[in-house]
Structure formats: C-alpha cells, structure tokens
N, C-alpha and C positions, 0 to 999 in steps of 0.2 A: 646186878652183881658187880661189885667193884673189881677192877682189873689191876694187875701189877705186871710191869715189864721186867723181865730178868735178862739183862743184856750182857753178853760175854764177848770179850775182845780176842785178839789174835792167838792162834794156836790152841785155843780151848776146844776147837772142833776135833782135836786129836786126843782128848781125854780118854783114858782107858789104855792107850798105847804109849803116850808121851810121858816119860819119866814117872812110871807108876810109884816109885819110891818117894816121890815128892807130891804127886797129884792123885795118887790112888789108882785103882784099877777099874773104876766105874766110868762110863761114858756119858755124853749129854742126854741120851735117851733115859738113862738111869736117873739123872738129875730131874728131868721132866716128870718122870713117874713119882719120884720122891716129893717134889714140890706140889704136884697135883693131889697127892694123898694128904699132905700137910694142909693144903688150902681147903680141902673138902668142897662143899657146895657154897661156901661163903665168898670165895675169891676166885676169879679167873686168873691163872698164872700163865703168861706167855713167855717161853724161854726162846731166846734168839742168840745166834753166834755169828760173828763175822771176823774176817781178817782185814777188813777194809775200814780204815779210820773214818773216811767220809760217810760210809753207811752208818756207823755207830753214832756219829754226830747227828745225822738225819733222824735216827731213832730217838735221840734225846729231844730234838725239836718236836717230834711227834708226841712225846710224853708231855711236853709243855703245852702244846696245842690242845691235847685231850685231858689235861690235868691228871695224868696217870702216874702213880708212884713208880719208882725205879729201884731195882737192885742191880748194881753195876759191878761187874768184874772187868776192869779195864785191861787186865793182863799186862803185857809189856808197855802199853800206852800209859800206864800208871805213872811212869817215871819221867816222861818227857813231853806228852802231848798237851800243849797249851790250848790247841783248838778243841780237844775233847774236854779239857778243864772248863773252858769258857761255855761250852754247850751244857755241861753238867751244872754250872753255876746258874744258867737260865732256869733250870728245874728248881733248884732250891730257892732262888730269888722269887720264884712264883709261889712259894709256900708249899711246894710239893716235896714229899720225902724222897730222898735219894740216899741209899745206903751202899757204900763201897764195900765189896767183899773180895776176899782172897782165900783160895783153898789152902794154900800154905801160909806160913808166917813170913812175910817178906823181910822182917827184921832179923830173922834167924838164918838168912841166906846171904848171898853175895852183897857187898857194900852198895853197889849201884842200885840194888833193889830197895834200899832203906828209905829212899825219898819218894813221896807220892805228891804229884801236883794236883791230885783230885781230893785228897783227904781234907784239906783246909776249907773246901766249900761243900763237902758232903754233910748230910744230916748226921751220919755216924759211920764208923768203920768197924768191920768184923773180919778177923783174919785168923788163920791157923787151925781151923776146926774141920777141915775137909769139906764135904758137902753140907755138913751141919752149919757151916758159915752161912749158907743160903737159907737154911731153915730158921736160924736165929734172925737173919735179916728180914725174912718174911714176917716173923712175929713182931719185930720192931716196926716195920711198915704198917702192919695192921693196927698197932697201938697208936701210931702217929697220925693215922688217917681217920678223920672224924666218922666216916661210915664204916671203918674197919673194926 
C-alpha cells in the first residue's frame, strides 16, 4: 500500500482551540480521521505535527529516503524557513510529489503571511479550504504518484 506523509508545523497541534475563526474547531485527531476515510484501503496516511523545525526537516529527509509523497503544512515556517525550503526541495528534486497546504488563505491575511519560501519548489499549493485543503492535496498526490 502506498504511503503519504502529512506533515504539520508549529502551533497546528493546537487546532480546535487556536483561533477557531481562522482554523476551524476541529483538531488533529479529526484531520487524521478525515484523511483515513478519504484514503480508504488504497493509501496509508500518516499525520504528524511538530513545533520543532529540525524535526520537520528530518521528516522531509525520511520522505526522500523512502520515496514517500508529502502533504506539508509548514505553518509559520512557510514565510522564512530556508532550511525547511531546502529540505522540501530535496523531495521534489527526487521526483516525489510535495503539496504545500494551508487551512486558511494566507493571501487574505496579514501581509507578512503573503510570502511563502516553500511554494516555489512545491509540486503544488492548496490553501483556504479548511481541512478540505488536505483532502484536495491527497487527491493531487494520488494523481501525481504512479502507483496512486
């Protein structure tokens, strides 16, 4: 069964209680349930979250080494983490799909959120559809993966 890593950056462990007007009222457990249902028996979806930039980078290295597609919500790291950008570039340069996702639409928010250092090296970007951003990304990854 093909596997997809769904990697989430800082503060996303607080989903459900953090700014529900922006991020909704569901938590990471609800995201896991939603993506497992969407994946069915065809794809193993592994949802992870960290507030640690180094850990997120190591997970991207793991994806490269195992040729595992990635759905990445870099959260605040989106706007400034060149280390994360370089690790994400390793994924796409290896020919592995990496879809950048955002629950909210960063372009409809504060100006500092308008720039992503990840978007330019991602396979694609999906933003502004709440948890459906992840569902759309899963569909895109399945279509972009030869076994998917």
